[in-house]
N, C-alpha and C positions, 0 to 999 in steps of 0.2 A: 829735757825727758822728752823723746818722742813717741808719738802713739800714734795706731791706727783705729778709727772708728769702725765698728763692724754692728749692722741691725738686720735681722731675719722678719722680714714682713711678712704674717700668716693671716687669715681671714679674722677681721676683728678686731687684729692690732693696730694701734695708734702710732705712727712714727714718733719717735722721741728724740730722732738724731741732731735736731738742730738745738734742742735740749742739752743732750748729752756734749754738743761739741761746747755749749757754755761751759757746762761743769768741769769738762775736762780743762777749757783754757783757763778756768777760774782755778784749779788746782795746780796749774802750772806747766801742763802739758802742752808741747808743740804738736797740733794733729797736721800728719804728713799723708795720711791718706785716709780712704773712706770706702768702706764695700756694703752694699746692698744688695740683698736677695730677696725675692718673693717665691713663698714654697705653699702647698697646700698645708702642711705641718711640719714641724722642726725636725732635722735629721735627728735620728736617735742617738747618734754616736758623737756627732760634733755640732749640733745645731744649725749648721749651715751643710750644705752640701760638700761632697769631696772636690769638685771642680773649683769651689770659692775657697776650701782649704789651701788648695795648691795656689791659685792668685794670691792669697793671703801670705803664703812662704815667700812667693816672688817679691810684693811688695815690702815685705820686710827685709831682703836681703838687698833690695834696692835701695831704701830709703835708711836703714839702720836702725829702724824701731824697736825699741826694748818691751814695750807695752801694746796690747790688744785689750781694747774696752769695747764689750759689748753692749748695745742699748737693750737687750733682752735678758731677762733673768737667767743665770744659768745653773745648771746642776753642777754638783763637783766634779761628776764623772765626765760632763761636757769639757770643763775648763783643762781636765788635765789629758785627754785624748789629745785635746788640741794642744798641749804643752809639748808631749810625746812628738807629734807630727812636726810642729814648729821650731822645736829645741827647748830643752829645760831651762834656757836660760831668759827665753821670752814670758814676761809676765802676763798672763791672762787674766783678765777681771770683768765684773759685770757693773751695771750702773749702780747697784748699792754696795758695792764695794767703794766705787768712787765716789759716792754720797759720803760713806765713811772715812775716806782719806781725806775729804776736805771738812769733815766734822772735827778730825784729828787734829789737823793743822791749825783749825779756828779755838778750839775749845780753850778758854780761859779760867772758868771756875771748876771749884772741885766737884760740883754736881755733874756741869756737862762732860768732865773726864771720865767720871765714873759711869756715866750713861753710855757715851762711847765705847768704852773698852767693854762693858756688858754686850751691847748691841754687835761689837765685833767678833765678841767670843761664841755669842750664840749663832751669829751668822756664818762663821768661818770654822767650826767645829766639824761639820760634814766635809769641807774642803780641805781640811789639813789632813783628816783622817784618810781621806782618798788620795792625798799626796803620798800619804807614809805608803800606805798598800800598793801606791802605783810604781814609788821607786823600789821598795822590797821585791816587786815582782821581776826587777832587771838586774836583781843582786846587789844593792845597794844598801849599806847599813846607814838608816836615817833615825835620829833621835835616840831614846835610852830605852833600856828594858833588862829585866831580870830574865836570868835561864827559864825558859817555860811560858813566858809570857809574850803576847801579840803586842808591838810596839804602839799599834792604833790604841788598844785598850788601856795601856798606862797612858798614854796621851789625854785620852778620853777623861780617865779619872782624875789626872793631874787639872784639865781645864774645869770640871765640874765643882773641884773643890774652890777653886777660883772663882766660880761664878757664884757660888754660896758665901763668899766672903764679900764679893763687891755688892750683891742684894743688901747683904746686912748693912752695910756701909752706906748704901744711897738710900735706905729706909731711914735711917738717922737723919741725913741730910734734906730728905724729904717730908720728915717730921719737922723739923725746925722751919721749912717753908711754909707749910699749913699753917703752923702755930703763928707766924709772922702775920698772915692774912688775917686769921682769927683775932689777933691783937688789933690789927688796923680797924677791923668792924667793929670790937669792942670799943675802941675809942671814937668812935663815927667818923671815920675817915674813909670816905670812897675811893676804890680801887677801879681805875679805868685802864683795860690791857688791850692795846694794839695787837693785831693779828691779821693774817690774809698770806698770800703766797709770796715766796721769795722774791725778791727785787721790786716788789710794789711799791717801795718807796715809804716803809714803815721807820726805818732807822732814821731817814731824813727828817720825816716829819716828827718824830721823838724829838731829834735835835733842835728844831726851829721853835717846836712849844717849850722844850725844858732849857732851852740856850746851853746846851751839852756840846762834846764835839765828838761823839761816839763815830768809829769808822763806817764810812759809807764806800759805795763804789768797789767793793771787792769782789764782786759777782754773788752768787747765790749761797745764803747761809752766813751772812756776816755776823748775825747775832744768834747766838748758839745756847744762850741762859737768859732768864728774864732780868730785865733790870730796871729799876723804878726811882722814878725822880717825884718832887713835889709840884706842883702848878698852882698859883694862887689865882683864884677865879673872884675873888670879893673880899670886902673888909673881914677878916677872920675865916674865910671861906676857902678850902683848897681840896686837891684830890691827888691822888697818886696815880701818875700816868708811867704805865709798865709797857717796855718794849720784849717783844717773845719772839720765838724761834719762827721761821716761815713756813708755811703748807709746802709740800711737794707732792706732785702726783704719782700714784702707783708706788709708793715707799713699801719695801717688805714689811709684812708684818711683826717679823722680830724686830725689826728697827722701830718702827711706830711704837711698839712694847717698851722699849729702853726710854724713850721720851715722853713716856704715858705722864708721868709728873708735870712736865711743862705744859702739856695739853689739858691735864687736868685743873690746872690754876685758872683756865677758863671759867669753869664753873663757880668759881669762888668769887670772881670779880662781880661788881656792881654793875657794870658797863662794857661792853665789846665795842671797839671800833675795829669794823672789817675794812681793809685797805686794799682796794681794786687799782689796777694799771689801766687807765682810762687810755691809754696811747697803743693797746694792743687790739688786735683785729677784733671785730664781733663775735668770731667765733670762738675765739680764746677767752673773751669775757665771759662770754656763756658759760662756756666748760669750767672755767674756774670758779665762777659764783655757785654753778650748781655743785660742785666739789665741796667748796666751804661750806654751803648749805648742810650738804650731808655730815661733814666732820663737825659743825657746832652743833648740830640735832642728836648727835652721838655723846659729845662731851660738855656741852652746856646748853642743853635744851630751853633752860626757862631765864637765862642770863638777857637782860634787854640789849639792843643790837641799835648801833650807828652805822650806815656803809658811807665810807668816804672814799668817791671818785677822784683819784690822785692823779696829776700829769695833766690835768687840762691844758696849761701852756701849750703841748703838742698837740693839740687836735682843736677843729674849729666848733661852734656853736652846735650846728647840725650834728656833728659827730656825739657831742656831749649829751644831747637830747636822746641821740639813739642811745646811748649806754646806759642812759638812765632808762628808756624804756625795756631793755633787757633786761635789768636789774628788778624792775619792779614786777616783771613775772615771777620770779621766783621768791623777793621780798617786798610783797605787795603792800605792808603797813610800815614798815621801817622806814625811820628817817634817810634821807638820802642827802649828802653835802659834797659838793664838787669843789676840789680844791687843786692848788698846786703848792705842794709843801717847799720845792725848790725855790719858786718864785714869790713864795708867801701870801698866795691868793687865797682869801676866804677863811683864812686860818683865826680869825676873829669869831666869823661865822660856825665854825666848828665846836670852837669852845662855848658859846651860846646855845649851842644844842645839846652840848654835854652838859652843861649847868643845868637845862631845862629838863633833862632825862635824869640826872642825879636826885634833882629835886620831886619830880615824879613818883621815885623809887621811895624816899623818905618822908 
C-alpha cells in the first residue's frame, strides 16, 4: 500500500508529520511522498491550496500511490472535494482514521473490537453521508433507499441503529470489567496499572515483570485492551499488574469517548505506573509529561502514582538527571524510578517502590 503524507501547518499547529510517518509504516503503508504547506488558515475547499492539490495529483501519477493521509483533522467536505480532484479511486483519510485502522488491525478482545467499531461509526458518519451526497451530485446511484427517501438519510438511520446496538453490548462488557475490578478490591488484591504514551515500553516492562510474552515492537498501539497478570512480592503477598492502551496526543474526542472504559480503569486501580521514554528529547519528554498529567487529572485524580523513566540504557547519567528534573517540575512529590525494561536494570527497585506504595495505601 503506497501512501503520500500531507501536512498543513497553520499558526499554533505543532507538526505531527514524524509521528504520522511512524503510524503509517506501523499500519503497513509504504510512504512514497510528503507534502508540507504553511498557511495562515486552512483552505476552505481542500484544506491545502489548489497549487498543492495539483502537486499532490502529480506525485500520485508518478508514484502510483493509492492513499493520501493528512496529519490534520479533515472535514468530510475536504476529503471528498480532494477525491473529486484526485480521482474517486484515491483514498483520502486523516490521522484519526489512520489510528482507527491500526486499532482495527490489532484488536483481539471483544471489548476492543466493540470500542473500535463504535468509534469508527461515530467518526465516519459525516464522511459517508458526504460521500453519498457528492456521488449523487454526479449522477451515480450509491447505496440503497426507498422511493422518496434521501440515500444519506437512510444510511444515517441504519448507522444510528447499529450504534445503539453496539453501545448496549459495550455497556455489558464494561460492567463485567468493573465487577472484576471490584471483586479484586473485595478480596484485598491490589491492582497496579501501567500507562503512558505509545512506544514508551509499557508492554516490554509488563513482559519482564510477569514473564509473559506479549507482542512488542509492532509500533504504536501494540496493546489495545487491558491485560492483567499476578506478581508475587513476598510470602502470600502479590498484586495484579495490568498493561493498558497507550496515550496519543490530540486524539479526536469521538475516538477518546469510545475508549473511555479503558481510561476509566485507571481510576479503579490502587496504583498507576506512568512509563516515560527517557530516550526522547527534553522537549518531547516535557510535552508528554504535561499531557499525561492532564489526562490523569481528568480520569484518575486521586490514584497514587509512580513515574517510571524507561530506556535509560540509551542515555547517559547527565541526561537521566535532566529528564528527572523535568519530571519533578510537573510531578514534584511522586516517586521516580529510572529503569531499562529491555536490559532489566532497576526492575527490583521498581517492585520495591510498588510494594511500598501499596502498603502505604492499606
